[in-house]
C-alpha positions in Angstrom: 72.9 -54.4 -23.0 76.3 -54.9 -24.3 78.3 -52.0 -26.6 82.1 -53.3 -27.5 84.6 -52.8 -30.1 83.6 -54.9 -33.5 87.2 -56.4 -32.9 86.3 -57.5 -29.3 83.4 -59.2 -30.5 84.5 -62.7 -30.3 85.4 -62.4 -26.3 81.5 -62.5 -25.8 81.3 -66.0 -26.9 80.1 -68.3 -23.9 76.9 -65.9 -23.0 74.2 -68.2 -25.4 75.2 -71.3 -27.7 73.4 -69.7 -30.5 75.0 -66.3 -30.1 78.4 -68.1 -29.7 77.0 -69.3 -33.5 76.5 -66.2 -34.5 79.6 -64.4 -33.4 81.4 -67.4 -35.7 79.3 -66.4 -38.4 79.9 -62.7 -38.0 83.9 -63.2 -37.6 84.6 -65.3 -40.3 82.8 -64.2 -43.2 82.9 -60.8 -45.3 79.9 -59.4 -44.2 80.3 -57.1 -47.2 79.5 -59.5 -49.4 75.7 -60.3 -47.8 73.3 -59.7 -49.8 70.6 -57.2 -48.7 67.8 -58.6 -47.0 67.7 -61.8 -44.8 69.5 -64.2 -45.0 69.2 -67.1 -42.4 72.1 -68.9 -40.6 71.1 -72.3 -39.2 67.2 -72.5 -37.2 68.2 -69.3 -34.3 69.7 -67.1 -36.3 69.1 -64.6 -38.8 70.7 -61.3 -40.5 68.9 -58.1 -42.3 71.5 -56.1 -44.4 69.8 -52.9 -44.4 70.6 -50.0 -46.9 68.7 -46.8 -45.5 68.7 -42.7 -44.5 68.6 -42.9 -40.5 64.9 -41.5 -39.2 63.9 -38.3 -37.7 62.2 -37.6 -34.2 58.8 -39.5 -34.3 59.5 -41.3 -37.3 59.5 -44.6 -35.8 59.1 -45.5 -31.7 62.0 -47.7 -29.0 61.1 -51.0 -29.2 61.5 -54.4 -27.0 62.1 -58.1 -28.0 61.2 -61.0 -25.7 62.5 -64.1 -27.7 65.7 -62.9 -29.2 69.3 -60.9 -28.7 69.2 -58.6 -31.3 72.8 -57.3 -32.6 73.4 -54.4 -34.7 76.4 -53.7 -36.3 76.8 -50.5 -38.9 79.2 -51.6 -41.9 79.4 -47.9 -43.4 78.2 -44.4 -41.6 76.7 -44.0 -38.4 73.7 -43.5 -36.6 72.6 -42.6 -33.0 70.4 -45.5 -31.3 68.2 -44.4 -28.0 67.9 -47.0 -24.8 66.3 -47.6 -22.2 65.8 -50.2 -19.1 62.7 -52.2 -19.2 62.2 -51.6 -15.6 62.3 -47.9 -15.8 59.5 -47.4 -18.6 56.5 -46.4 -18.1 54.4 -49.6 -18.5 51.4 -47.6 -19.9 53.5 -46.3 -22.5 53.1 -49.2 -24.8 52.3 -47.7 -28.4 51.9 -51.3 -30.0 50.7 -54.4 -27.6 53.3 -57.0 -27.9 53.1 -59.1 -31.4 54.6 -62.7 -30.9 55.0 -62.9 -34.5 57.3 -60.3 -35.0 58.7 -60.4 -31.3 58.3 -57.1 -30.6 56.2 -54.4 -28.4 56.6 -51.0 -29.3 56.6 -48.2 -27.0 55.7 -44.2 -26.7 58.0 -43.1 -24.1 61.6 -40.9 -24.2 64.4 -42.9 -23.8 67.2 -41.6 -21.1 70.8 -42.9 -22.9 71.9 -42.6 -26.1 75.0 -43.9 -27.9 76.5 -43.7 -31.0 76.4 -47.0 -33.5 79.5 -46.5 -36.1 81.6 -49.3 -37.7 83.8 -49.7 -35.0 81.1 -50.8 -32.6 78.6 -53.6 -32.6 75.4 -53.4 -29.9 74.2 -56.3 -28.5 70.6 -55.5 -26.9 68.4 -58.0 -24.7 65.0 -58.2 -23.9 65.1 -56.2 -21.3 66.8 -53.2 -23.4 64.5 -50.6 -24.8 65.8 -49.7 -28.1 65.5 -47.2 -30.5 68.1 -47.6 -33.0 68.5 -45.9 -37.0 68.2 -41.9 -36.1 69.9 -39.7 -38.2 73.0 -37.7 -37.7 73.6 -36.9 -41.6 71.8 -37.5 -44.9 74.7 -40.4 -45.7 73.2 -43.9 -46.6 73.7 -46.2 -43.7 74.1 -50.0 -44.4 74.0 -51.9 -41.0 73.5 -55.9 -39.9 70.5 -56.5 -37.3 71.3 -60.1 -36.2 68.5 -62.0 -34.0 69.6 -64.9 -32.5 66.4 -66.6 -30.7 66.8 -67.3 -26.6 
């Protein structure tokens, strides 16, 4: 997992060619004008703009992806995000088995670490990062981009 200041996003170029393409798009376009919903950027990148109020404990479950990097950028407000590392998770705690069509596996397992995602940072989850974003800190509306990069 990488959690960094949004102004330093370009410094992470070189990790993956498709991630480089996503970073170029994110740093050269006005992200505020993206429509709510799914936007495809080429064959390997999707950006989903979400508008919601954060979730309460128990409304969502930790997830992990196998074929995508999952970058998240909050455009408005802030949220809590819990995370842990796949090798630290009890594999008997699978809530929903891996779905290759959605590239997601869900766990019913308490995650040990947390961070606050706000308009100053970005978070990039790799396939070994089990994460539970979108957790409520207040009742304010959150606007967030979820960028999926095929690896």
